N, CA and C of each residue as an Amber inpcrd file, in Angstrom:
protein
   309
  97.2590000  84.3550000 115.9790000  97.6350000  85.7480000 115.9980000
  97.2590000  86.3530000 114.6480000  96.4840000  87.4390000 114.6750000
  96.0600000  88.0900000 113.4450000  97.1250000  89.0240000 112.8860000
  97.7010000  89.8460000 113.7440000  98.6710000  90.8670000 113.3710000
  99.6520000  91.0090000 114.5060000 100.9380000  90.9340000 114.2870000
 101.8510000  91.2060000 115.3810000 103.1610000  90.4660000 115.2960000
 103.9890000  90.7600000 116.3140000 105.2940000  90.1390000 116.4720000
 105.3890000  89.6410000 117.9080000 105.7190000  88.3680000 118.0730000
 105.9110000  87.7940000 119.4020000 107.3300000  87.2370000 119.4630000
 108.0810000  87.6830000 120.4740000 109.4370000  87.1790000 120.7030000
 109.4070000  86.4470000 122.0380000 109.7520000  85.1700000 122.0170000
 109.6880000  84.3290000 123.2120000 111.0520000  83.6980000 123.4700000
 111.5450000  83.8240000 124.6850000 112.8050000  83.1850000 125.0420000
 112.5460000  81.7060000 125.2680000 113.2940000  80.8630000 124.5290000
 113.0950000  79.4140000 124.6450000 114.2920000  78.7030000 125.2450000
 115.3960000  79.4350000 125.4350000 116.5730000  78.8120000 126.0400000
 117.6660000  79.8140000 126.3240000 118.4860000  79.4960000 127.3330000
 119.6500000  80.3220000 127.6680000 120.8230000  79.3750000 127.8730000
 121.9140000  79.6150000 127.1640000 123.1020000  78.7850000 127.2930000
 123.7900000  79.0910000 128.6170000 124.0090000  78.0710000 129.4290000
 124.6100000  78.2520000 130.7590000 126.0590000  78.7120000 130.6850000
 126.7590000  78.3850000 129.6050000 128.1700000  78.7440000 129.4970000
 128.4050000  80.2000000 129.0910000 127.7290000  80.6500000 128.0330000
 128.0090000  82.0040000 127.5330000 126.8370000  82.9700000 127.6540000
 125.6920000  82.5000000 128.1510000 124.5460000  83.3830000 128.3370000
 123.7730000  83.7090000 127.0730000 124.1670000  83.1020000 125.9280000
 123.4300000  83.3620000 124.6850000 121.9920000  82.8950000 124.8390000
 121.0930000  83.6950000 124.3250000 119.6560000  83.4240000 124.4150000
 119.1650000  82.9010000 123.0700000 118.3720000  81.8460000 123.1020000
 117.6640000  81.3870000 121.9190000 116.2530000  81.9230000 122.0350000
 115.8330000  82.7030000 121.0290000 114.4990000  83.2950000 121.0380000
 113.7080000  82.7820000 119.8430000 112.4480000  82.4280000 120.1020000
 111.5320000  82.0490000 119.0310000 110.7740000  83.3070000 118.6210000
 110.6980000  83.5510000 117.3260000 110.0280000  84.7340000 116.8050000
 108.8540000  84.2860000 115.9480000 107.6920000  84.8780000 116.1770000
 106.4730000  84.5710000 115.4390000 105.9360000  85.8950000 114.9020000
 105.8200000  86.0020000 113.5780000 105.3830000  87.2380000 112.9340000
 104.1530000  86.9390000 112.0910000 103.1330000  87.8020000 112.2020000
 101.9250000  87.6230000 111.4030000 101.4520000  88.9710000 110.8680000
 100.9770000  88.9510000 109.6360000 100.4180000  90.1260000 108.9900000
  99.3310000  89.6290000 108.0450000  98.7680000  90.5190000 107.2600000
  97.7080000  90.1000000 106.3340000  98.2230000  89.0490000 105.3560000
  97.7390000  87.8470000 105.4730000  98.1040000  86.7930000 104.5390000
  99.4860000  86.2140000 104.6920000 100.2000000  86.6030000 105.7440000
 101.5570000  86.1040000 105.9320000 101.7540000  85.7050000 107.3910000
 102.4830000  84.6290000 107.5890000 102.9100000  84.2440000 108.9260000
 104.2420000  83.5320000 108.8020000 105.1860000  83.8940000 109.6670000
 106.4890000  83.2570000 109.6450000 107.0050000  83.0240000 111.0420000
 107.8110000  81.9950000 111.1940000 108.4370000  81.6920000 112.4780000
 109.9220000  81.4390000 112.2550000 110.7030000  81.7490000 113.2640000
 112.1350000  81.4950000 113.1970000 112.6780000  81.4170000 114.6140000
 113.9200000  81.0200000 114.7220000 114.6600000  81.0860000 115.9790000
 115.9270000  81.8780000 115.7210000 116.2780000  82.7250000 116.6800000
 117.4880000  83.5320000 116.5510000 118.2770000  83.4540000 117.8470000
 119.5630000  83.7270000 117.7310000 120.4240000  83.8160000 118.9080000
 120.6700000  85.2890000 119.2130000 120.6490000  85.6330000 120.4950000
 120.8750000  87.0140000 120.9090000 121.3810000  87.0320000 122.3510000
 121.4420000  88.2060000 122.9340000 121.9140000  88.3600000 124.3100000
 120.9170000  89.1790000 125.1110000 121.0480000  89.1320000 126.4200000
 120.1990000  89.9460000 127.2930000 120.4590000  91.4250000 127.0310000
 121.6950000  91.7740000 126.7590000 122.0430000  93.1710000 126.4720000
 121.2940000  93.6700000 125.2330000 121.1650000  92.8300000 124.2130000
 120.4320000  93.2160000 123.0010000 118.9600000  93.4680000 123.3100000
 118.3450000  92.6320000 124.1400000 116.9480000  92.8510000 124.5440000
 116.8100000  94.1650000 125.3070000 117.7550000  94.4480000 126.1980000
 117.7210000  95.6900000 126.9670000 117.8580000  96.9020000 126.0490000
 118.7500000  96.8140000 125.0620000 118.9370000  97.9230000 124.1270000
 117.6750000  98.1830000 123.3170000 117.0450000  97.1150000 122.8090000
 115.8000000  97.2680000 122.0580000 114.7340000  97.9240000 122.9220000
 114.5890000  97.4670000 124.1400000 113.5950000  98.0300000 125.0560000
 113.8470000  99.5100000 125.3140000 115.0810000  99.8740000 125.5880000
 115.4390000 101.2740000 125.8640000 115.1660000 102.1620000 124.6570000
 115.5420000 101.6900000 123.4850000 115.3550000 102.4930000 122.2800000
 113.8830000 102.6330000 121.9050000 113.0920000 101.5710000 122.1270000
 111.6620000 101.6560000 121.8290000 110.9440000 102.6290000 122.7660000
 111.3750000 102.7020000 124.0120000 110.7570000 103.6400000 124.9610000
 110.9000000 105.0880000 124.4950000 111.9730000 105.4010000 123.7970000
 112.2230000 106.7680000 123.3280000 111.5870000 107.0570000 121.9650000
 111.1560000 106.0340000 121.2800000 110.6270000 106.2000000 119.9330000
 109.1510000 106.5590000 119.9830000 108.6650000 107.5240000 119.2100000
 109.3550000 108.3710000 118.2520000 109.7370000 109.7420000 118.8120000
 109.6750000 109.9300000 120.1230000 109.9810000 111.2470000 120.6800000
 111.4530000 111.6170000 120.6000000 112.3210000 110.6470000 120.3610000
 113.7560000 110.9140000 120.2920000 114.1250000 111.7700000 119.0950000
 115.3990000 112.0680000 118.9670000 115.8410000 112.9610000 117.8920000
 115.7420000 112.3590000 116.4940000 115.6500000 111.0490000 116.3920000
 115.5200000 110.4190000 115.0720000 114.0890000 109.9780000 114.8640000
 113.7290000 109.8420000 113.6070000 112.3730000 109.4100000 113.2860000
 112.3490000 107.9970000 112.7500000 113.4280000 107.2750000 113.0020000
 113.4590000 105.8730000 112.6130000 114.2930000 105.0960000 113.6240000
 114.0580000 103.8020000 113.6520000 114.7570000 102.9170000 114.5870000
 114.8810000 101.5600000 113.9130000 116.0810000 101.0190000 113.8820000
 116.2950000  99.6830000 113.3200000 116.9910000  98.8150000 114.3480000
 116.6060000  97.5590000 114.3500000 117.1930000  96.6170000 115.2950000
 117.1900000  95.2340000 114.6730000 118.2200000  94.4250000 114.9810000
 118.2550000  93.0660000 114.4320000 118.7480000  92.0660000 115.4700000
 118.2590000  90.8580000 115.3210000 118.7050000  89.7050000 116.0910000
 119.2480000  88.7090000 115.0850000 120.4140000  88.1510000 115.3490000
 121.0110000  87.1880000 114.4380000 121.7270000  87.8930000 113.3010000
 122.1590000  87.1080000 112.3250000 122.9210000  87.5990000 111.1830000
 122.2220000  87.1110000 109.9100000 122.0340000  87.9930000 108.9120000
 121.4070000  87.5360000 107.6610000 122.1380000  86.3330000 107.0700000
 121.3800000  85.4580000 106.4570000 121.8990000  84.2600000 105.7910000
 122.6150000  83.3130000 106.7470000 122.2320000  83.3300000 108.0100000
 122.8010000  82.3910000 108.9780000 121.6710000  81.4740000 109.4620000
 121.8190000  80.9320000 110.6480000 120.8290000  80.0160000 111.2300000
 119.4350000  80.6400000 111.2470000 119.3330000  81.8410000 111.7940000
 118.0730000  82.5670000 111.8520000 118.3370000  84.0560000 111.9700000
 117.4320000  84.8770000 111.4140000 117.6120000  86.3230000 111.4000000
 116.2600000  86.9950000 111.5670000 116.2590000  88.0990000 112.3160000
 115.0400000  88.8500000 112.5730000 115.3990000  90.3200000 112.6550000
 114.7230000  91.1500000 111.8840000 115.0120000  92.5750000 111.8400000
 113.7170000  93.3680000 111.9780000 113.7800000  94.4480000 112.7720000
 112.6650000  95.3790000 112.9240000 113.1400000  96.7560000 112.4830000
 112.3430000  97.4610000 111.6850000 112.6560000  98.8360000 111.2820000
 111.4020000  99.6760000 111.4920000 111.4520000 100.5780000 112.4550000
 110.3310000 101.4550000 112.7780000 110.5560000 102.8170000 112.1390000
 109.4940000 103.4340000 111.6180000 109.6020000 104.7730000 111.0570000
 108.3180000 105.5490000 111.3390000 108.4490000 106.8690000 111.3960000
 107.3050000 107.7570000 111.5850000 106.7600000 108.0990000 110.2020000
 105.4400000 107.9380000 110.0400000 104.8340000 108.1630000 108.7370000
 104.4750000 109.6230000 108.4870000 104.0340000 110.3220000 109.5410000
 103.5750000 111.6950000 109.3410000 103.6450000 112.4850000 110.6480000
 103.2480000 113.7400000 110.6000000 103.3360000 114.6460000 111.7460000
 102.3970000 114.2670000 112.8880000 101.4130000 113.4190000 112.6300000
 100.5090000 112.9980000 113.7080000 101.1300000 111.9200000 114.5900000
 102.2760000 111.3820000 114.1630000 102.9630000 110.3660000 114.9570000
 102.6390000 108.9390000 114.5740000 101.8670000 108.7530000 113.5080000
 101.6010000 107.3790000 113.0590000 102.9080000 106.7310000 112.6610000
 103.0720000 105.4700000 113.0340000 104.3320000 104.7550000 112.7950000
 104.0990000 103.4900000 111.9840000 105.1530000 103.0400000 111.3490000
 105.1360000 101.7790000 110.6020000 106.2860000 100.9190000 111.1120000
 106.1210000  99.6150000 110.9510000 107.1660000  98.6780000 111.3400000
 107.3810000  97.6890000 110.1980000 108.6040000  97.6420000 109.6920000
 108.9770000  96.6710000 108.6560000 109.7060000  95.5270000 109.3400000
 109.3260000  94.3180000 109.0020000 109.9100000  93.1330000 109.6290000
 110.5520000  92.2600000 108.5600000 111.7530000  91.7770000 108.8370000
 112.4010000  90.7750000 108.0000000 112.6480000  89.5550000 108.8770000
 112.3740000  88.3900000 108.3270000 112.5040000  87.1530000 109.0830000
 113.1060000  86.0910000 108.1760000 114.1350000  85.3990000 108.6680000
 114.7460000  84.2970000 107.9220000 114.8470000  83.0690000 108.8100000
 114.5820000  81.9270000 108.2160000 114.7870000  80.6350000 108.8750000
 115.6280000  79.7820000 107.9570000 116.8550000  79.5210000 108.3520000
 117.7670000  78.7610000 107.5070000 118.2070000  77.4800000 108.2000000
 117.2400000  76.7330000 108.6930000 117.5360000  75.4720000 109.3470000
 116.4440000  74.4840000 108.9990000 116.6700000  73.2040000 109.2010000
 115.7140000  72.1720000 108.7660000 114.3290000  72.3690000 109.3980000
 113.2730000  72.1300000 108.6060000 111.9020000  72.3240000 109.1040000
 111.5840000  71.5760000 110.3940000 112.1920000  70.4100000 110.6260000
 111.8860000  69.6560000 111.8330000 112.4710000  70.3180000 113.0840000
 113.3470000  71.3060000 112.9370000 113.9210000  72.0120000 114.0750000
 113.2480000  73.3590000 114.3230000 112.2860000  73.7460000 113.4920000
 111.6280000  75.0410000 113.6430000 110.6930000  75.0420000 114.8510000
 110.5280000  76.2550000 115.4480000 109.6690000  76.3550000 116.6550000
 108.2210000  76.0700000 116.3520000
C-alpha cells in the first residue's frame, strides 16, 4: 500500500460483540499497523458521519477506536483545507502490545 488507511475486522467476541480490527496505515516514508477494539455501532457512526463530510455544518470530523496508551489506539481527524473542498486526514496510531502479537 502506497498511501492509505485499511481497517479490517479480524475477530468478533461471541459474548459481548466487541470487534477486533486490524489497522494498516501508510504514507510517504511511514507505515504502521495496530489492532484496536471497537463495536459495530462505532463503525456505523463513522460511516454515517463520513457520508455527511464535508457538506455538513462542521468543517472537521474526528473519530477514534480504542483508548490512548492502552492495548491499541487509532484516531482519524478530517478537516477542510479550503473553499474548493480539498480535505486532509490526520491519523494517529498506537501499538502497545508485544511485537509477536501484532497483525
